[in-house]
KOLRO-857297 format. One line per 2 residues: their letters; for each residue x, y, z of N, C-alpha, C. Coordinates in steps of 0.001 Angstrom, whole numbers. Layout:
<lumros>
A) X:Y:Z:X:Y:Z:X:Y:Z; ... $
</lumros>
This chain:
<lumros>
MK) 20229:-103894:106760:22155:-103330:106695:22105:-102655:105971; 22741:-101874:106021:23127:-100685:105122:24828:-100506:105368 $
FD) 25803:-100525:104201:27203:-99829:104617:27302:-99199:103166; 28739:-99089:103366:29779:-97985:102519:30143:-98915:101511 $
IV) 31102:-100161:101826:31334:-100813:101052:31251:-102225:101557; 30588:-102992:100818:30652:-105033:101005:31825:-105822:100075 $
VV) 32579:-106144:100748:33879:-106999:100172:33060:-108731:100161; 33071:-108904:99305:32471:-110544:99146:33545:-111221:98764 $
GG) 33979:-112287:99626:34996:-112672:99499:36061:-112801:100564; 36677:-113818:101255:37283:-113302:103073:38733:-113709:102808 $
GL) 39214:-114159:101645:40082:-114824:101327:41471:-113529:101744; 42330:-113806:101269:43902:-113159:102010:43664:-111464:100883 $
VG) 43358:-111179:99600:43378:-110381:99314:41765:-109915:99191; 40953:-109906:99951:39385:-109571:100140:39423:-109054:101368 $
AS) 40224:-109639:102448:41059:-109492:104153:41081:-108077:104378; 42232:-108231:103801:43694:-107659:103497:42541:-105759:103233 $
LV) 42330:-106046:102268:41331:-104587:101816:40733:-104345:102768; 39964:-105022:103735:38888:-104476:104913:39785:-104108:105940 $
AA) 40639:-104854:106173:41997:-104184:107113:42279:-103016:106867; 42415:-102961:105895:43120:-102165:105169:42488:-100637:105495 $
LK) 41225:-100542:105477:40092:-99408:105686:39421:-99408:106444; 39598:-100025:107390:39345:-100293:108628:39040:-98898:109831 $
DS) 40130:-97947:109127:40315:-96798:109836:39652:-95642:108927; 39192:-96357:108039:38618:-95044:106957:37732:-94123:107057 $
GL) 36790:-94818:108773:35427:-93930:108268:34400:-94556:107612; 34788:-95001:107190:33531:-96026:106379:32376:-97340:106995 $
KI) 31621:-97364:106668:30875:-98771:107116:31161:-99821:106290; 31668:-100781:106534:32117:-101901:106148:31678:-102964:106636 $
AL) 31561:-104161:105545:31194:-105134:105838:31876:-106409:104942; 32222:-107624:105703:33267:-108554:104735:32219:-109878:105101 $
IE) 31860:-110272:103465:30615:-111496:103513:31518:-112720:103119; 31638:-113425:104074:32763:-114936:103356:31773:-116417:104355 $
SR) 32413:-117177:103544:31168:-118264:103716:31479:-118939:104941; 33049:-119035:105029:33847:-119818:106571:35214:-119304:106354 $
EP) 35295:-118944:108171:36388:-118264:108619:37419:-119399:108188; 38778:-118949:108217:39966:-119160:107650:40056:-120469:109267 $
AP) 40211:-121834:108828:40780:-122781:109564:42033:-122309:111094; 41984:-122559:112446:42990:-122174:113237:44059:-122614:112948 $
LP) 44883:-121817:113414:46635:-122821:113217:46456:-123686:113931; 47615:-125041:113663:47177:-126002:114170:48530:-126048:115507 $
DD) 48347:-126920:116444:49279:-126711:117012:50665:-127435:117082; 50801:-128282:115793:51757:-129157:115664:53060:-128118:115180 $
ES) 53606:-128776:114105:55161:-128301:113596:54396:-128637:112585; 53341:-129153:111953:53833:-129259:110405:53599:-127781:109519 $
WD) 53566:-128332:107937:53458:-127023:107169:52659:-126996:106389; 52423:-125822:105638:51244:-125664:104868:51929:-125943:103945 $
SR) 50890:-126587:102303:51796:-126883:101391:51223:-125561:100621; 50668:-125200:100555:50375:-123695:99858:50980:-122870:100422 $
IY) 51847:-122236:99979:52621:-121113:100100:52655:-119721:99232; 53226:-118423:99655:52864:-117156:98734:54636:-116733:98876 $
AI) 54960:-116043:97790:56401:-115495:97410:55904:-113714:97901; 55805:-113193:99269:55838:-112125:98732:56299:-111145:98864 $
SP) 55935:-109953:97642:56640:-109212:97329:57205:-107660:98682; 58118:-107733:98702:58985:-106399:99887:57656:-105790:99609 $
GS) 57269:-104960:98578:55824:-103500:98299:55079:-104480:99731; 54562:-105566:99426:53138:-105918:99776:53584:-106463:100791 $
AG) 54868:-106743:101044:54592:-106784:103245:54586:-105785:103142; 55543:-104780:103056:54919:-103459:103197:53741:-102771:103790 $
FL) 52755:-103048:102898:51354:-102779:102642:50561:-103492:104254; 50985:-105006:104186:50291:-105537:105217:51028:-104893:106440 $
RD) 52658:-104993:106855:53170:-104360:108017:52222:-103497:108278; 52145:-102301:107289:51109:-100598:107785:50182:-100903:107742 $
HA) 49233:-102353:107711:47996:-102291:108934:47921:-103304:109405; 48952:-103787:110249:49282:-104811:110830:48768:-105921:111436 $
VW) 49113:-106327:110049:48629:-107556:109856:49985:-108503:109868; 50846:-107993:109345:52736:-109294:109101:53137:-108995:110644 $
QR) 53388:-107471:111004:53670:-108344:113049:52610:-109590:113611; 51287:-109662:113143:50585:-110720:113616:51255:-112147:113208 $
MD) 52433:-112604:112596:52752:-113768:112197:53826:-113971:112932; 53802:-115219:113157:54983:-116396:113505:56398:-115685:112456 $
VS) 57449:-114881:113313:58535:-114800:112441:59384:-116084:112066; 59683:-116764:113149:60005:-118641:112893:59768:-118813:111490 $
RI) 58726:-118888:111286:57844:-119327:109672:58348:-118295:108578; 58614:-117311:108798:59114:-116449:107564:60154:-116572:107106 $
TP) 60334:-116583:105371:61786:-116371:105198:62109:-115915:103787; 62685:-115206:104507:63807:-114358:103249:64490:-114756:102128 $
VY) 64106:-114240:101004:64977:-114461:99377:65611:-113805:99378; 67104:-113750:99334:68079:-113525:99034:68729:-113065:97509 $
EM) 68005:-114101:97412:69031:-114518:95522:67972:-115534:94652; 67850:-115188:93871:67150:-116153:92890:67951:-116760:91623 $
AV) 67829:-117896:91554:68481:-118901:90364:67533:-119295:89220; 67657:-118454:88104:66747:-119204:87339:67437:-120138:86284 $
FG) 67085:-121004:85835:67620:-122326:84587:67167:-122446:83516; 67873:-122258:82272:66718:-122583:80853:67045:-124164:81229 $
DD) 66822:-124511:79567:66281:-126272:79512:68159:-126607:79006; 69040:-126025:78805:70039:-127013:78309:70590:-127131:79627 $
SS) 71886:-127632:79973:72989:-127715:81090:73687:-126985:81423; 73163:-125210:80899:73983:-124338:81021:73514:-122589:81436 $
SH) 72540:-122723:80575:71857:-121143:80575:71401:-120769:81877; 71543:-119880:82487:70902:-119452:83540:71056:-117815:83674 $
IQ) 69831:-117721:84923:70036:-115620:85039:70036:-115981:86913; 71086:-114998:87183:71073:-115183:89028:70805:-113471:89295 $
FS) 69226:-113809:90586:69071:-112141:90669:69566:-111982:92395; 70247:-110950:92283:70206:-110733:93675:69574:-109283:94534 $
AY) 69149:-109750:95762:69021:-108383:96437:69988:-107204:96754; 71578:-107705:96853:72353:-107057:97100:72395:-106025:95631 $
EV) 71957:-106449:94712:72252:-106048:92873:71630:-105183:93386; 70316:-105224:93623:68990:-104110:93118:69062:-102848:94296 $
GT) 69739:-103190:95385:69712:-102090:96509:68658:-102467:97568; 68550:-103852:97664:67044:-104020:98500:67665:-104792:99672 $
AE) 66782:-105809:100811:67099:-105867:101994:67283:-107545:101336; 65444:-108054:100669:65330:-109014:99915:64808:-109110:98961 $
LA) 64711:-110429:98636:63558:-110267:96591:62005:-110631:97570; 62110:-111460:98353:60675:-112040:98658:60110:-112537:99857 $
FI) 59722:-112493:101055:59427:-113436:101631:58374:-114871:101218; 59116:-115994:101792:57915:-117093:101089:57181:-117064:102862 $
IE) 55990:-117688:102837:55808:-117807:104244:53823:-118505:103120; 53732:-119527:104590:52322:-120373:104432:51291:-119644:104313 $
NR) 50006:-119977:102917:49093:-119370:103131:48236:-118821:104549; 48005:-120464:105529:47653:-120386:106918:48056:-119194:107557 $
QL) 49638:-119106:107743:49949:-117830:108321:49070:-116671:107795; 49181:-116487:106811:48829:-114821:106510:47562:-114773:106673 $
QS) 46364:-116034:106427:45563:-115837:106380:44553:-115630:107774; 45614:-116209:108882:44920:-116304:110168:45440:-114310:110696 $
AV) 46595:-114187:110162:46937:-112817:110709:45938:-111847:110120; 45483:-111830:109064:44441:-110936:108934:43330:-110910:109345 $
WE) 42704:-112118:109435:41656:-112372:110165:42141:-111744:111817; 43060:-112368:112405:43041:-111300:113563:43018:-110266:113400 $
VL) 43974:-109136:112787:43124:-107980:112596:41776:-107417:112445; 40693:-108056:111663:39663:-108231:111509:38680:-108078:112825 $
QS) 38844:-109398:113208:38438:-109631:115017:38764:-108736:115356; 39711:-108207:115363:40314:-107200:116653:39880:-105357:115876 $
QQ) 38760:-105449:115264:38470:-104473:114798:36951:-104363:114305; 35898:-105078:115137:34516:-105182:115385:33693:-103608:115010 $
EH) 34239:-102909:116292:33451:-101806:116037:33391:-101029:114839; 34709:-100957:113831:34425:-100612:112643:34326:-101773:111605 $
VD) 33733:-103055:111751:34259:-103843:110884:32796:-104687:111018; 32021:-105136:110352:30817:-106025:110577:31816:-106854:109636 $
VV) 31805:-108549:110154:32186:-109853:109779:30957:-111018:109411; 30325:-110640:108018:29168:-111732:107963:29568:-112791:107743 $
CP) 29375:-113826:108950:30466:-115604:108651:29696:-115975:109154; 28793:-117754:109039:28788:-117627:107860:28031:-116795:107352 $
AK) 27963:-117129:105722:27484:-116089:105187:27545:-116378:103529; 26237:-116726:102867:26235:-116809:101666:25564:-115970:100424 $
CT) 26233:-115285:99466:25382:-114179:98737:24054:-114962:98008; 22721:-115291:97930:22205:-115698:96571:21800:-114339:95519 $
AI) 22040:-113321:95806:21533:-112805:94522:22000:-110708:94911; 22229:-110507:93598:22710:-108412:93476:21568:-108297:92458 $
TW) 21525:-107209:92878:20929:-106038:92414:21305:-104972:92046; 21511:-103968:91381:22127:-103083:90813:20791:-102019:90973 $
HE) 21346:-100757:91890:20199:-99475:91664:20867:-98605:91117; 20965:-97096:90727:21374:-96370:90722:21869:-95602:91857 $
SH) 21715:-95563:92876:22389:-95197:94081:22558:-96648:94882; 22254:-97474:94947:23052:-98261:95843:22835:-100159:95122 $
VG) 23483:-100780:96085:23368:-102172:95208:22853:-103404:96455; 21523:-104041:96087:21368:-104703:97228:21507:-106191:97090 $
IQ) 22497:-107101:98302:22782:-108203:98008:21801:-108495:99061; 21410:-109822:98326:20071:-110919:99480:20645:-112391:99542 $
LE) 20829:-112474:100879:21677:-113493:101277:20823:-114846:101813; 21617:-116012:101966:20826:-117289:101521:19525:-117245:102959 $
DG) 20295:-116751:104247:19429:-116406:105429:18923:-115658:105292; 18025:-115203:104484:16985:-113921:103385:17331:-112298:104274 $
RT) 18485:-112905:105187:18579:-111436:105396:19282:-110305:103381; 19032:-108967:104167:19326:-108214:102391:20466:-107082:103058 $
IE) 20993:-106815:102348:22363:-105785:102487:22050:-104526:102024; 22652:-103493:102281:22562:-102403:100706:23794:-101737:101247 $
TA) 24409:-101371:100040:25617:-100390:100127:25997:-99734:98926; 26781:-98893:98611:27131:-97881:97830:28116:-98366:96939 $
LV) 28975:-99324:97373:29818:-100112:96751:29732:-101276:97228; 30359:-102732:96132:30429:-104073:96160:31739:-104399:95745 $
VG) 32653:-104591:96565:33499:-105341:96195:33731:-107058:96193; 34060:-107524:94618:34469:-108603:94114:35906:-109244:94272 $
AD) 35476:-109801:95398:37476:-110727:95687:36499:-112445:96269; 36115:-112943:95675:35318:-114044:95403:36169:-115155:94757 $
GV) 37691:-114712:94392:37993:-115549:93803:38357:-115617:91611; 38769:-116770:91318:38834:-116803:89875:37382:-117438:89384 $
NS) 36464:-118167:89713:35635:-118576:89321:34543:-117848:90056; 34574:-115928:90068:34003:-115103:91007:32225:-115282:90604 $
WV) 31671:-115551:91861:30184:-115240:91908:29533:-113892:91011; 30566:-112996:92111:30104:-111283:91640:30432:-110867:90988 $
RQ) 31492:-111448:89692:31699:-111014:88587:30484:-111543:87608; 30551:-112870:87629:29396:-113447:86794:27623:-112615:86764 $
QA) 27721:-112471:88732:26412:-111822:88957:25776:-110468:87413; 27357:-109650:86914:27946:-108503:87049:27249:-108565:85536 $
GI) 27736:-109565:84808:27254:-110099:83166:28654:-109241:82515; 29944:-109509:83661:31251:-108824:82748:31919:-109991:81887 $
EV) 32200:-109782:81181:33138:-110817:80116:34642:-111400:80774; 34351:-112498:80543:36144:-112991:80569:36299:-113935:79612 $
SR) 37979:-113756:79400:38259:-114341:78385:39510:-115312:78933; 39192:-116902:78725:40023:-117773:79760:40692:-119194:78754 $
HP) 41666:-119493:78697:42243:-120825:78766:43005:-121573:79598; 42552:-122722:79289:43337:-124017:80156:44636:-123656:79604 $
YQ) 45562:-124082:80917:46966:-124089:79856:47278:-125559:80080; 46438:-126592:80597:46383:-127800:80625:47592:-127963:81470 $
QV) 47708:-127960:82140:48466:-127705:83021:48340:-128168:84768; 49340:-128726:85641:48561:-128722:86996:49847:-128217:87886 $
GV) 49297:-127295:88149:50685:-127213:89809:50645:-127877:91028; 52095:-128643:91101:52213:-129521:92071:52850:-129394:93131 $
VA) 52283:-129164:94324:52864:-128187:95016:53442:-129508:96665; 54291:-129278:96908:54694:-129953:98225:55638:-129497:98850 $
NY) 56386:-129857:100172:57356:-129456:100591:58227:-130518:100895; 59154:-130598:101532:60504:-130829:101500:61794:-130217:102970 $
ST) 62385:-131183:103288:63298:-131255:103675:64709:-131809:102688; 65454:-130874:103276:67304:-131054:102486:68334:-131441:102820 $
EL) 68919:-131881:101898:70197:-132319:102718:71022:-131310:102633; 71211:-130227:101696:72083:-128928:101694:71647:-127868:102172 $
SH) 71328:-127236:102287:71569:-125974:103272:71108:-124651:101894; 70028:-124247:101370:69242:-123011:100300:69642:-121982:100510 $
RN) 70668:-121087:102050:71118:-120287:101960:69846:-118881:101410; 68970:-119474:101594:68066:-118330:101253:67625:-117992:99669 $
IA) 67941:-118727:99192:67805:-118766:97555:66861:-119657:96972; 65925:-118739:96166:65046:-119340:95266:65431:-120018:93763 $
HQ) 65295:-121126:93613:66001:-121917:92570:64513:-122087:91520; 64908:-121928:90335:63984:-122637:89085:64054:-122987:88304 $
WF) 63541:-123922:87181:63939:-124354:86001:62742:-124627:85385; 63378:-123690:84392:62589:-123640:83123:62581:-125268:81971 $
RR) 61989:-126228:82605:62467:-127563:81620:61399:-128049:80489; 61659:-129084:79882:60537:-129899:78914:59349:-129910:79312 $
DG) 59671:-130574:80536:58577:-130897:81163:57737:-129769:82358; 57843:-129086:82139:57562:-127748:83085:58235:-126531:83655 $
VL) 57586:-125805:84583:58880:-125343:85045:58919:-125663:87027; 60038:-126111:87285:60236:-126739:89042:60411:-125228:89605 $
AL) 59630:-125366:90840:60525:-123824:91827:60961:-124118:93002; 61853:-124428:93568:61701:-124563:95012:62329:-123653:95584 $
LP) 61729:-123442:96337:61493:-122090:97152:61562:-121810:98786; 62531:-121001:99184:63077:-121692:100709:61910:-121299:101617 $
LP) 62384:-122624:102422:61631:-122097:103952:62491:-121968:105246; 62068:-122129:106594:62687:-122304:107177:63538:-123167:107525 $
DN) 64941:-123160:108197:66062:-124426:108188:66463:-124773:106843; 66735:-126418:107182:66760:-126953:105485:65043:-127168:104884 $
RV) 64718:-126743:104526:63403:-126887:103802:62983:-126059:103062; 62408:-126865:102199:61592:-126296:100706:60280:-126405:100156 $
SM) 59544:-125391:99107:58348:-125701:98844:58393:-125489:97590; 58325:-126745:96929:57979:-127370:95546:56944:-126945:94717 $
VW) 56829:-126069:93914:55727:-125598:92421:56209:-126315:91539; 55504:-127181:91245:55823:-128047:89614:55018:-127877:88651 $
ST) 54588:-127110:88038:53944:-126593:86862:54083:-127204:85794; 53579:-128257:85744:53522:-129869:84404:52641:-130028:83956 $
SE) 52687:-130606:83018:51263:-131253:82562:50654:-131663:82220; 49023:-131868:82499:48260:-132707:83218:48517:-134484:83086 $
DH) 49299:-135144:81950:49717:-136455:82543:51207:-136764:82866; 51984:-136183:83243:53080:-135824:83916:52724:-135651:85321 $
AA) 52148:-134401:85820:51278:-134298:87389:50499:-135258:87685; 49646:-136176:87183:49470:-137250:87426:50288:-139067:88098 $
QL) 51173:-138361:87092:52420:-139227:87542:52823:-138974:88639; 53129:-137706:88958:53753:-137466:89675:53391:-137956:91260 $
RE) 52417:-137629:91243:51487:-137707:92391:50966:-139191:92894; 51718:-140275:91772:51059:-141377:92067:52272:-142384:92855 $
LS) 53538:-141508:92344:54874:-142206:93630:54289:-141843:94628; 55581:-142786:95053:55797:-143087:96387:56548:-142058:97039 $
AN) 56913:-142155:97979:57254:-140383:98820:58816:-140139:98424; 59307:-141720:98692:60845:-141992:98158:60581:-141537:96773 $
EL) 60224:-142063:95784:60166:-141862:94479:59983:-140234:93798; 59334:-139915:94627:59009:-138473:94254:60301:-137469:94819 $
CQ) 60613:-138327:96153:62031:-137412:96397:63071:-137210:95424; 62850:-138750:94851:64299:-139456:93933:63970:-137954:92501 $
CV) 62828:-138290:91946:62643:-137465:91367:62723:-136252:90747; 62515:-135575:92178:62452:-134132:92311:64287:-133846:92448 $
AE) 64648:-134968:93186:66007:-134427:93219:66788:-134434:91762; 66679:-135155:91192:67189:-135359:89688:66864:-134308:88966 $
AS) 65521:-133707:88978:65092:-132700:88124:65668:-131514:88876; 66184:-131080:89853:66504:-129935:90167:68242:-130014:90501 $
SY) 68435:-131157:89736:69814:-131333:89251:70749:-131374:90495; 70101:-132135:91790:70803:-132148:93293:71309:-130939:93743 $
TL) 70692:-129981:93479:71052:-128361:93918:71011:-128391:95357; 70164:-129295:96231:70003:-128974:97289:70107:-130296:98256 $
GE) 70847:-131077:97294:70703:-132515:98043:70003:-133783:97282; 69684:-134615:98785:68541:-135095:99144:67463:-134644:99398 $
LQ) 66468:-135462:99048:65409:-134846:99274:64567:-135688:100414; 63738:-135381:101121:62438:-135411:102063:61583:-135266:102459 $
LI) 60433:-136091:101793:58534:-135380:101657:58707:-135006:103078; 57934:-133799:103120:57176:-133474:104550:55770:-132967:104295 $
TE) 55283:-133106:103352:53369:-132120:103339:53796:-133245:101595; 52269:-134800:101470:51468:-134873:100316:51479:-134199:99157 $
PV) 52478:-134629:97680:51926:-133569:97059:50497:-133202:96799; 49861:-132147:96462:48325:-131723:95661:48913:-130869:94556 $
GF) 47829:-130922:93618:47475:-130392:92547:46285:-129281:92319; 46725:-128070:91768:45565:-127428:91033:45704:-126751:89789 $
PL) 44553:-127207:88993:44879:-126682:87450:45141:-125367:87324; 45991:-125041:86086:46486:-123655:85683:45453:-123101:84443 $
NF) 45010:-122073:84565:44497:-121394:83814:44681:-119954:83560; 44920:-119554:82556:44557:-118307:81894:44047:-117172:81863 $
VH) 43682:-116066:83286:41854:-115705:82596:42275:-114075:82285; 41712:-113506:81550:42092:-112339:81860:39980:-111239:81437 $
VE) 39790:-110541:82539:38841:-109753:82891:38437:-108370:81945; 37571:-108622:81391:37501:-107291:80452:37407:-106336:81000 $
DL) 36492:-106344:82122:36405:-104921:82813:36653:-105350:84344; 37633:-104211:85025:37227:-104297:85732:36070:-103561:87282 $
IK) 35847:-102799:86685:34451:-101910:87190:33739:-101920:87036; 32259:-102052:87485:31116:-101778:86876:30233:-100754:87360 $
QR) 29315:-100246:87222:28183:-99339:88181:28695:-100108:89447; 28800:-99158:90441:28686:-100043:92202:29907:-100788:92383 $
LV) 30518:-101389:91251:31313:-102764:91742:32770:-102688:91175; 33247:-103512:92060:34817:-103204:91725:35604:-104895:91690 $
LV) 36231:-105185:90943:37040:-106658:91249:37765:-106427:91827; 38336:-107543:92165:39968:-107415:92919:40382:-109003:93055 $
GD) 41951:-109068:93398:42585:-110644:93018:41942:-111353:91782; 42485:-112674:92597:41576:-113283:91294:40305:-112987:90806 $
AA) 39290:-112443:91295:38486:-112019:90779:38328:-111053:89791; 39555:-110830:89551:40676:-109203:88352:41146:-110180:87729 $
HG) 41387:-111699:88021:42764:-111372:86718:42939:-113397:87505; 43722:-114075:86084:44289:-115137:86691:45759:-115873:85845 $
IH) 47031:-115849:86387:48155:-115985:85933:48541:-117036:86014; 49617:-117364:85274:50743:-118408:85869:51749:-118543:86379 $
PL) 51619:-119529:87708:52128:-119331:88826:54106:-119445:88934; 54679:-119219:86964:55734:-119207:87182:56309:-118407:87102 $
AG) 56069:-116773:87891:56422:-115469:88315:56261:-115724:89846; 55776:-116519:90297:55145:-116352:91825:54340:-114949:91603 $
QG) 54000:-114124:90561:53152:-112796:91766:52349:-112844:91297; 51215:-114112:91631:49604:-114213:91253:49107:-113281:92595 $
VN) 49626:-113616:93996:48906:-112944:95103:49374:-111386:95102; 50368:-110839:94636:50871:-109561:94423:50138:-109012:93469 $
LG) 50051:-109594:92642:48849:-108387:92186:47793:-107952:92520; 47090:-108914:93095:46019:-108991:93794:46579:-108160:95099 $
LR) 47436:-108320:96035:47283:-107186:97371:47832:-105602:96190; 48234:-105646:95159:48874:-104003:94825:47194:-103551:93759 $
DV) 45900:-104588:93774:44893:-104450:93518:44172:-103485:94964; 44140:-104035:95526:43962:-103745:97052:44630:-102579:97677 $
RN) 45600:-101603:97386:46739:-101060:97873:46240:-99692:97025; 46252:-100089:95994:44972:-98755:94834:43945:-98343:94900 $
LT) 43301:-99629:95434:41696:-99171:95951:42022:-98372:96911; 42530:-99098:98063:42833:-97959:98880:43241:-96754:99589 $
EI) 44408:-96548:98467:44714:-95383:98376:43703:-94254:97813; 42860:-94513:96238:41870:-94247:95783:40839:-93667:96477 $
LN) 40241:-94353:97085:39215:-94412:98343:39565:-93377:100039; 40732:-93588:99554:41088:-92617:101622:41412:-91435:100800 $
ER) 41709:-91304:99485:42034:-90186:98879:41221:-89098:97796; 39571:-89689:98212:38478:-89218:97314:38331:-88065:97797 $
GL) 38360:-87187:98721:38328:-85822:99075:36985:-85546:98932; 36117:-84625:98905:34668:-84226:99127:33732:-85436:98334 $
QS) 34222:-85823:97550:33521:-87147:96924:32538:-88070:98066; 31464:-88324:98761:31225:-89193:99606:30678:-90445:99282 $
DV) 30564:-90413:97963:29693:-91472:97406:30951:-92579:96823; 31140:-93291:97539:32337:-94208:97750:32221:-95442:96138 $
GD) 30819:-95300:96005:30645:-96040:95104:30298:-95573:93027; 30901:-94148:93286:30688:-93112:92289:31675:-93812:90815 $
FM) 30696:-94129:89725:31438:-94454:88559:33149:-93633:88245; 32795:-92326:88328:34616:-91948:88197:35226:-91946:88694 $
LL) 35045:-92071:90318:35694:-92491:91544:36797:-94055:91177; 35565:-95470:90428:36035:-96373:90121:37195:-96257:89375 $
RR) 36171:-95076:87987:37102:-95257:86293:38824:-94953:87568; 39102:-94238:88180:40592:-93790:88668:41139:-95390:89314 $
YE) 40590:-96068:89450:41532:-97657:89908:41231:-98485:88854; 40265:-98642:88032:40376:-99270:87321:41575:-98659:85930 $
CA) 41505:-97955:85655:42577:-97167:85115:44281:-97589:85602; 44375:-97286:86758:45782:-97531:87645:46032:-98877:87908 $
RK) 44973:-100285:87591:45454:-101233:87897:45503:-101640:86269; 44942:-101136:84834:44905:-101782:83493:46062:-101909:83473 $
ED) 47565:-100880:83255:48465:-101211:82217:49293:-102760:83634; 49834:-102612:84888:50115:-103409:85802:49770:-104804:84985 $
IL) 48608:-105352:84814:47608:-106467:84752:47824:-106999:83484; 47639:-106084:83348:47947:-106644:81711:49659:-107190:81300 $
AM) 50245:-106242:81648:51824:-106946:81218:52185:-107778:82314; 51757:-108168:83255:52366:-109620:84122:50992:-110702:83378 $
EI) 50464:-110301:82755:49085:-111529:81599:49894:-112026:80285; 50876:-110891:79921:51255:-111026:78721:52910:-111907:79071 $
VT) 53761:-111035:80061:54479:-111748:80325:54786:-113096:81060; 54064:-113601:81480:53897:-114985:82670:52761:-116002:81059 $
DG) 51787:-115363:80366:51303:-116025:79563:52828:-116329:78363; 53180:-115620:77752:54271:-115567:76625:55218:-116328:76700 $
LQ) 55503:-116233:78700:56851:-117281:79035:56859:-118538:79191; 55326:-119255:79014:54962:-120116:79620:54939:-120987:78244 $
KL) 54029:-120141:76827:54036:-120413:76179:55544:-121229:74777; 56718:-119739:75593:57925:-119947:75000:58333:-120777:75156 $
FI) 58248:-121330:76822:59153:-122519:77183:58432:-124069:76967; 57047:-123798:76486:56746:-125069:76521:56995:-125626:75215 $
NS) 57103:-124892:74360:57520:-124854:73063:58859:-125814:72375; 58201:-126741:72254:59398:-127835:71834:60431:-127844:70769 $
DP) 60061:-126608:69864:61081:-126877:68481:62465:-125992:69358; 63389:-126483:68328:64422:-126781:68896:65393:-125438:68882 $
TL) 65238:-124522:67523:65630:-123782:67218:64780:-122430:68618; 63695:-122734:68610:63378:-121801:69710:63904:-122198:70904 $
AR) 63993:-123498:71172:65122:-123640:72358:66402:-122523:72692; 67044:-123033:72007:68675:-122255:71521:67906:-120491:71536 $
IR) 67219:-120040:71006:67146:-118653:71548:66793:-118715:72428; 65921:-119029:73509:65668:-118970:74346:66377:-118674:75866 $
NL) 67203:-120055:75795:68643:-120568:76376:69571:-119093:76674; 69643:-118579:74953:70273:-118015:75035:69956:-116458:75385 $
GL) 68944:-116206:75081:68381:-114797:75683:68471:-114582:77498; 68305:-116200:78040:68454:-116110:79787:69781:-115672:79695 $
EI) 70652:-116352:79199:72356:-115858:79032:72710:-114299:78495; 72577:-114275:78169:72741:-112897:77961:71892:-111888:78775 $
TN) 70859:-111968:79485:70213:-110583:80186:71088:-111032:81368; 71894:-112458:82192:72173:-112362:83292:73651:-111237:82715 $
HL) 74218:-110998:81813:75238:-110658:81823:75126:-108790:81848; 73117:-108258:81813:73009:-106800:81343:72900:-106239:82947 $
PF) 73191:-105916:83645:73003:-105688:84748:71426:-104619:84725; 71599:-103557:83630:70400:-102652:83943:69330:-103302:83403 $
IK) 69015:-104464:82799:68200:-105179:82762:67597:-106123:83522; 68177:-106624:83762:68124:-107298:85393:67310:-106690:86110 $
NR) 68111:-105155:86516:67250:-104473:87801:65715:-104039:87137; 65306:-103299:85627:64614:-103313:85469:63921:-104776:85779 $
LM) 63914:-105652:85329:62870:-106769:85425:62619:-106835:87300; 63770:-106770:87929:63131:-106946:89323:62757:-105857:90183 $
QH) 62588:-104620:89311:61824:-103247:90037:60645:-103791:90394; 59629:-104021:89361:58477:-104723:89399:58296:-105425:90319 $
AL) 59051:-106643:90269:58304:-107433:91374:58587:-107321:92729; 59453:-105925:92812:59509:-105530:93890:58787:-105378:95144 $
N) 57745:-104396:93930:56260:-103460:94305:55450:-104260:95552 $
</lumros>
């Protein structure tokens, strides 16, 4: 089997790249170990959610993904309220103030996964979905890359795209260096119904015990992401449903009133991952294979989708260059992405370190910074413009 591009990893980012390139005239394959689970018939909610930026939503809409989702399960965010760890400092962001219809859309992971895979399955004449399948070896040659599958099949491609997550097997096989450190925190996620309306406002509290976010879901529901220490996360997950609801309501100053648990809390460890090189000969990394940031800004998936948008644009506008694995062509992608990724790494890592520090002087400075920034519209708008892309 010979292809122009083989994408390894069929998560949201990898599958979105294939969907975006389906009409490029290139011969493309997607290798994935398993298809996403079908959407349930009941009214249950996925505890894993994404805050999709307007720029990412537009990209997904352009490639027929957005239209396949149930609009009743998509929640626009019109405002965001961020609070410091004292009783008064805060900063408020508004879609109206930056001249846009919404700041973000809150969507369940399984809704997005299902929609993008529907696009792939409707385009089988342009895309080969090799699933279920597992890669066992990759060999780099001057003119192509050879990929060995567990079932004995061999695939040749001009370009391999590693979209196989933060512990990327493709990246490891390429020998690309990674700098990482654990935050020694766990992101605890769960969904709740609320006594009061969220009014399409996303709330976030920088607390001494971590960062608590309540993101609006349809009707009077919210999704919680509480990034906190490993010990505190364990304590939260050991609480009864009523005790957890009470704890979260108190931590959020009863902004949404009393809470009722919808989905059981689950946790995932938080790590910082910096990848030294985004490309190698006939190789490109995208999504979590290319970077890993703290979720406090809710920008991880958008960063990955911006990888896809840049790579799609470069491949579609390559002109007379017939070799999509050409190193200089791939350098254009790396140059386009490095600044954006580095900026997001610095901001999220810096904020995490700033707000976890217990020094009282530093606490006063960071809370004062929030309050001052809230009264400087120009700076607020500059902060928001990047997040809207």
